[in-house]
MITOR-540848 format. One record per residue (C-alpha): x, y, z; residue in one letter; residue number from 1. Coordinates in nm, 2 decimals, m for minus. Example, Ala and Ser with C-alpha at 12.3 -4.5 7.8 and 13.67 -1.06 7.14 Angstrom:
// residues 2
+--------+--------+--------+------+-----+
|      u |      v |      w | rest |  nr |
+--------+--------+--------+------+-----+
|   1.23 |  m0.45 |   0.78 |    A |   1 |
|   1.37 |  m0.11 |   0.71 |    S |   2 |
+--------+--------+--------+------+-----+
// end
This chain:
// residues 166
+--------+--------+--------+------+-----+
|      u |      v |      w | rest |  nr |
+--------+--------+--------+------+-----+
|   7.21 |  m8.54 |  m3.66 |    M |   1 |
|   7.36 |  m8.24 |  m3.77 |    A |   2 |
|   7.64 |  m8.37 |  m3.59 |    S |   3 |
|   7.65 |  m8.70 |  m3.71 |    S |   4 |
|   7.72 |  m8.55 |  m4.06 |    S |   5 |
|   7.94 |  m8.33 |  m3.94 |    T |   6 |
|   8.12 |  m8.59 |  m3.74 |    G |   7 |
|   8.12 |  m8.81 |  m4.10 |    A |   8 |
|   8.24 |  m8.52 |  m4.26 |    S |   9 |
|   8.51 |  m8.44 |  m4.03 |    S |  10 |
|   8.60 |  m8.82 |  m4.04 |    G |  11 |
|   8.62 |  m8.82 |  m4.38 |    S |  12 |
|   8.79 |  m8.48 |  m4.42 |    S |  13 |
|   9.03 |  m8.60 |  m4.15 |    S |  14 |
|   9.06 |  m8.94 |  m4.36 |    L |  15 |
|   9.15 |  m8.73 |  m4.68 |    A |  16 |
|   9.41 |  m8.54 |  m4.44 |    L |  17 |
|   9.55 |  m8.85 |  m4.34 |    Q |  18 |
|   9.54 |  m8.99 |  m4.69 |    N |  19 |
|   9.70 |  m8.67 |  m4.82 |    S |  20 |
|   9.95 |  m8.68 |  m4.52 |    A |  21 |
|  10.01 |  m9.03 |  m4.59 |    S |  22 |
|  10.04 |  m8.94 |  m4.95 |    G |  23 |
|  10.29 |  m8.67 |  m4.91 |    S |  24 |
|  10.51 |  m8.90 |  m4.65 |    E |  25 |
|  10.50 |  m9.15 |  m4.92 |    G |  26 |
|  10.61 |  m8.91 |  m5.18 |    C |  27 |
|  10.88 |  m8.83 |  m4.95 |    A |  28 |
|  10.96 |  m9.18 |  m4.88 |    Q |  29 |
|  11.01 |  m9.25 |  m5.26 |    E |  30 |
|  11.20 |  m8.94 |  m5.31 |    Q |  31 |
|  11.43 |  m9.02 |  m5.04 |    N |  32 |
|  11.45 |  m9.38 |  m5.15 |    Q |  33 |
|  11.51 |  m9.24 |  m5.49 |    I |  34 |
|  11.79 |  m8.99 |  m5.39 |    M |  35 |
|  11.93 |  m9.30 |  m5.16 |    D |  36 |
|  11.92 |  m9.51 |  m5.49 |    Q |  37 |
|  12.10 |  m9.22 |  m5.68 |    R |  38 |
|  12.38 |  m9.17 |  m5.38 |    K |  39 |
|  12.46 |  m9.56 |  m5.41 |    R |  40 |
|  12.49 |  m9.56 |  m5.75 |    K |  41 |
|  12.73 |  m9.24 |  m5.76 |    R |  42 |
|  12.91 |  m9.40 |  m5.46 |    M |  43 |
|  12.92 |  m9.72 |  m5.67 |    I |  44 |
|  13.03 |  m9.54 |  m5.98 |    S |  45 |
|  13.31 |  m9.36 |  m5.76 |    N |  46 |
|  13.44 |  m9.67 |  m5.60 |    R |  47 |
|  13.46 |  m9.82 |  m5.97 |    E |  48 |
|  13.62 |  m9.50 |  m6.13 |    S |  49 |
|  13.88 |  m9.50 |  m5.80 |    A |  50 |
|  13.96 |  m9.88 |  m5.88 |    R |  51 |
|  13.97 |  m9.83 |  m6.26 |    R |  52 |
|  14.22 |  m9.51 |  m6.18 |    S |  53 |
|  14.45 |  m9.74 |  m5.94 |    R |  54 |
|  14.49 | m10.01 |  m6.15 |    M |  55 |
|  14.58 |  m9.75 |  m6.44 |    R |  56 |
|  14.83 |  m9.60 |  m6.18 |    K |  57 |
|  14.95 |  m9.93 |  m6.09 |    Q |  58 |
|  14.98 | m10.04 |  m6.47 |    K |  59 |
|  15.19 |  m9.71 |  m6.53 |    H |  60 |
|  15.43 |  m9.78 |  m6.24 |    L |  61 |
|  15.47 | m10.13 |  m6.36 |    G |  62 |
|  15.56 | m10.00 |  m6.70 |    D |  63 |
|  15.80 |  m9.73 |  m6.56 |    L |  64 |
|  15.95 |  m9.99 |  m6.35 |    M |  65 |
|  16.01 | m10.21 |  m6.63 |    A |  66 |
|  16.18 |  m9.90 |  m6.84 |    Q |  67 |
|  16.37 |  m9.82 |  m6.55 |    V |  68 |
|  16.52 | m10.20 |  m6.56 |    E |  69 |
|  16.56 | m10.14 |  m6.96 |    Q |  70 |
|  16.71 |  m9.84 |  m6.91 |    L |  71 |
|  16.98 |  m9.97 |  m6.64 |    R |  72 |
|  17.07 | m10.27 |  m6.85 |    G |  73 |
|  17.14 | m10.04 |  m7.18 |    Q |  74 |
|  17.35 |  m9.83 |  m6.92 |    N |  75 |
|  17.52 | m10.12 |  m6.80 |    A |  76 |
|  17.62 | m10.22 |  m7.17 |    Q |  77 |
|  17.74 |  m9.85 |  m7.24 |    I |  78 |
|  17.96 |  m9.83 |  m6.98 |    A |  79 |
|  18.10 | m10.18 |  m7.01 |    H |  80 |
|  18.17 | m10.11 |  m7.37 |    G |  81 |
|  18.31 |  m9.75 |  m7.29 |    L |  82 |
|  18.55 |  m9.91 |  m7.02 |    N |  83 |
|  18.63 | m10.17 |  m7.36 |    V |  84 |
|  18.70 |  m9.90 |  m7.58 |    T |  85 |
|  18.91 |  m9.71 |  m7.33 |    T |  86 |
|  19.14 |  m9.98 |  m7.25 |    E |  87 |
|  19.15 | m10.07 |  m7.59 |    L |  88 |
|  19.22 |  m9.70 |  m7.68 |    Y |  89 |
|  19.53 |  m9.66 |  m7.39 |    L |  90 |
|  19.68 | m10.05 |  m7.53 |    S |  91 |
|  19.69 |  m9.87 |  m7.89 |    I |  92 |
|  19.81 |  m9.54 |  m7.76 |    E |  93 |
|  20.11 |  m9.71 |  m7.56 |    A |  94 |
|  20.21 |  m9.92 |  m7.88 |    D |  95 |
|  20.19 |  m9.63 |  m8.05 |    N |  96 |
|  20.44 |  m9.44 |  m7.85 |    S |  97 |
|  20.63 |  m9.75 |  m7.84 |    I |  98 |
|  20.63 |  m9.73 |  m8.21 |    L |  99 |
|  20.73 |  m9.35 |  m8.25 |    S | 100 |
|  21.03 |  m9.39 |  m7.99 |    A | 101 |
|  21.15 |  m9.70 |  m8.21 |    Q | 102 |
|  21.09 |  m9.50 |  m8.53 |    A | 103 |
|  21.28 |  m9.21 |  m8.40 |    A | 104 |
|  21.56 |  m9.40 |  m8.27 |    E | 105 |
|  21.60 |  m9.59 |  m8.61 |    L | 106 |
|  21.57 |  m9.29 |  m8.79 |    S | 107 |
|  21.87 |  m9.16 |  m8.57 |    N | 108 |
|  22.04 |  m9.46 |  m8.66 |    R | 109 |
|  21.98 |  m9.42 |  m9.04 |    L | 110 |
|  22.14 |  m9.06 |  m9.00 |    Q | 111 |
|  22.43 |  m9.18 |  m8.85 |    S | 112 |
|  22.47 |  m9.46 |  m9.08 |    L | 113 |
|  22.42 |  m9.23 |  m9.37 |    N | 114 |
|  22.72 |  m8.99 |  m9.23 |    E | 115 |
|  22.93 |  m9.27 |  m9.19 |    I | 116 |
|  22.88 |  m9.39 |  m9.55 |    I | 117 |
|  22.90 |  m9.05 |  m9.67 |    S | 118 |
|  23.25 |  m8.98 |  m9.47 |    Y | 119 |
|  23.39 |  m9.32 |  m9.60 |    M | 120 |
|  23.27 |  m9.25 |  m9.96 |    S | 121 |
|  23.46 |  m8.89 |  m9.96 |    S | 122 |
|  23.76 |  m9.05 |  m9.80 |    A | 123 |
|  23.78 |  m9.35 | m10.06 |    S | 124 |
|  23.77 |  m9.06 | m10.36 |    L | 125 |
|  24.08 |  m8.90 | m10.21 |    L | 126 |
|  24.26 |  m9.21 | m10.19 |    F | 127 |
|  24.15 |  m9.38 | m10.53 |    E | 128 |
|  24.41 |  m9.32 | m10.79 |    S | 129 |
|  24.53 |  m9.55 | m11.09 |    D | 130 |
|  24.87 |  m9.53 | m11.03 |    E | 131 |
|  25.04 |  m9.81 | m10.83 |    L | 132 |
|  25.22 |  m9.68 | m10.52 |    V | 133 |
|  25.51 |  m9.92 | m10.40 |    P | 134 |
|  25.46 |  m9.98 | m10.04 |    V | 135 |
|  25.80 | m10.10 |  m9.83 |    L | 136 |
|  26.05 | m10.08 | m10.09 |    G | 137 |
|  25.83 | m10.19 | m10.38 |    G | 138 |
|  25.79 | m10.57 | m10.26 |    D | 139 |
|  25.48 | m10.64 | m10.50 |    D | 140 |
|  25.37 | m10.94 | m10.29 |    G | 141 |
|  25.30 | m10.71 | m10.03 |    F | 142 |
|  25.00 | m10.47 | m10.10 |    M | 143 |
|  25.12 | m10.34 | m10.42 |    N | 144 |
|  24.90 | m10.06 | m10.41 |    S | 145 |
|  24.73 |  m9.76 | m10.22 |    W | 146 |
|  24.37 |  m9.91 | m10.34 |    N | 147 |
|  24.44 | m10.24 | m10.19 |    A | 148 |
|  24.53 | m10.08 |  m9.85 |    S | 149 |
|  24.22 |  m9.88 |  m9.85 |    A | 150 |
|  23.99 | m10.20 |  m9.85 |    A | 151 |
|  24.02 | m10.27 |  m9.49 |    W | 152 |
|  23.95 |  m9.91 |  m9.42 |    M | 153 |
|  23.64 |  m9.92 |  m9.59 |    N | 154 |
|  23.46 | m10.20 |  m9.51 |    P | 155 |
|  23.11 | m10.27 |  m9.65 |    P | 156 |
|  22.85 | m10.13 |  m9.41 |    A | 157 |
|  22.65 | m10.38 |  m9.24 |    M | 158 |
|  22.34 | m10.30 |  m8.99 |    A | 159 |
|  22.42 | m10.40 |  m8.62 |    P | 160 |
|  22.24 | m10.69 |  m8.50 |    A | 161 |
|  22.00 | m10.49 |  m8.26 |    D | 162 |
|  21.88 | m10.29 |  m8.54 |    I | 163 |
|  21.77 | m10.57 |  m8.72 |    L | 164 |
|  21.52 | m10.69 |  m8.41 |    M | 165 |
|  21.31 | m10.41 |  m8.50 |    Y | 166 |
+--------+--------+--------+------+-----+
// end
């Protein structure tokens, strides 16, 4: 009977060992399941984080592309404004050159006319007198004075027509 009790005790101890082995296996399985759950959670979290990162990157890229287009538009406007301003500057510079040349020419003509007037004035002062000078034997009907003959020498100064065109 001892053997039966020993058999019973060995049966109960083997049952306890099986329970304990199955308990440790169950614990290990539970730990594996918990670890697998954590891995899956981490994987899902990492995937979600990567998706958010890609979305941020895509949005940033879109913003940069919009900014590039805006800056290109501004650049084109500035270049157009610069071209218009340059053309206007060149046109004004050409007009200024023409006007400077015309001013120099008019100044030279004015100086020449002033010299002519000065010469004519000094010449008329030399010939002015109060006495009547008989001409061709004293005929009073024909130029009775030196002053009368000087009138044809000193006509009023008139500006040439081409000066008046400016």
